N, C-alpha and C positions, 0 to 999 in steps of 0.2 A: 483500368487495371489498379491504379493507386487507391481508388475509392473502396475497392473490395478489401484492402488490407489496412489502410491508414485510418479510415473513418471509424471502424469498430475499435481499433487500438486507441485512437484518440478519445473515444467515449469511455473506454476502460480507464484510462489515466484520469479523465475528468471524474469518474466515479470514485477513484481513490482520493482525489482532491476534495470532493464534497463529503465523503464518509469519514475521513480522518478527523477533522475538527468536531464532527458530531460525536464521535466516540470519545475524544478528549473532553468534550463538554459533559457527557454523561458521567464519566469517572470523576470529573471535578465536582459535579453536582452531588454525587454520592459521598465524596469526601467532605463537602460542606454540611451534609446531613449528619455525618458522624460527629461533627463539632457540637451539635446540639443534643446528642444522646449521651446521657451520663454512662460512665463505666466502659465506654468504647475509646480506643485510641483516637488521636486527632488526625491521623492519616493512615493509609494502608502501607504495609511493608512492601518491599520490591517484588517479592514473589506473589503476594496476594494481589497487588496491583496488576501484575502481568496476567495472572489467571483471570482476574475480573475484566480487564480490557479485551482479552481474547474471547471471553464468554460474551461480552456485549457485542463485539465485532462479529462473532459467529452468528449471533441472533440476527443482527442487521443483514449480514450476507445471505443468510437463509431466507429471511422474509423478502429480501429484494431479489433473490436469485442471482446474486452477483458473485461471479467467480473470475477474478482478474486473470488467473493463469490460463483459463480457457481461451482468452483472447490471444495469448501467446502461443497457443497450439500445444500446450502440455496436456498429457493424457491422464490427469487425475480424475477419480470419480467425482460426482457432484459434491458429495459431503466432504471429501478430501480437499477439493478445490475451495470450498467455503472455509475450511479450517486453515489452510495455508494462506488464504487471503486475509483471514482474521489475524493470523500471526503477523503478516505484513502490516496490517492496519494498526496493530497494537503498539508498534514503535512510535506512533504519534506523528505530529506534524514535522518535528525536527528530523526524525528518521526519514520521512517521506521526502523532505527537501534534499537530504543527502542522496537518496535513490534517484531523484530527478537530476541532480547535478551529475551523478555518475552516468545516467542514461544520456545526458547531453554530450558526453565525451565520445560516445559510440560513433555518431556520424562524422565527427571531426577525424577520428582515427581511421575510419573506412575511407573517406574521401581524400584524406592526406596520403594514405597508402596508395590509392589509385592514381592520384596525380603524380606521386613520386615514380611509380612504375611507368606511367606514360612519358614522363620526362626522360627517364633512362632509355626507354624504347626509341625515342626520337634521336638520341645521341648516337 
């Protein structure tokens, strides 16, 4: 029972963990190239950086067929799933860490509520 649900979801989270640094690296590489080309700024602006990271992430999701939200059972089309996954990945490794920290609170909240209800029921 648990293998049908948790193994694919675990693989989806691992996909996020491995794709995010790759996308950060590609954008960092492009910024380093910009330093060596005259008449270009030394870094991307915030909007250009966001668009660039979403584009790189979308290409990666498209080529890998990786749609994180499909593992969560959300009904996006395949292209929409790649796009929203690309937006998630564009936040970078710091944002992904915040998402994981937030996801870690879910089991604590659920099991804390269940144990509280069971204690009240016994009394």
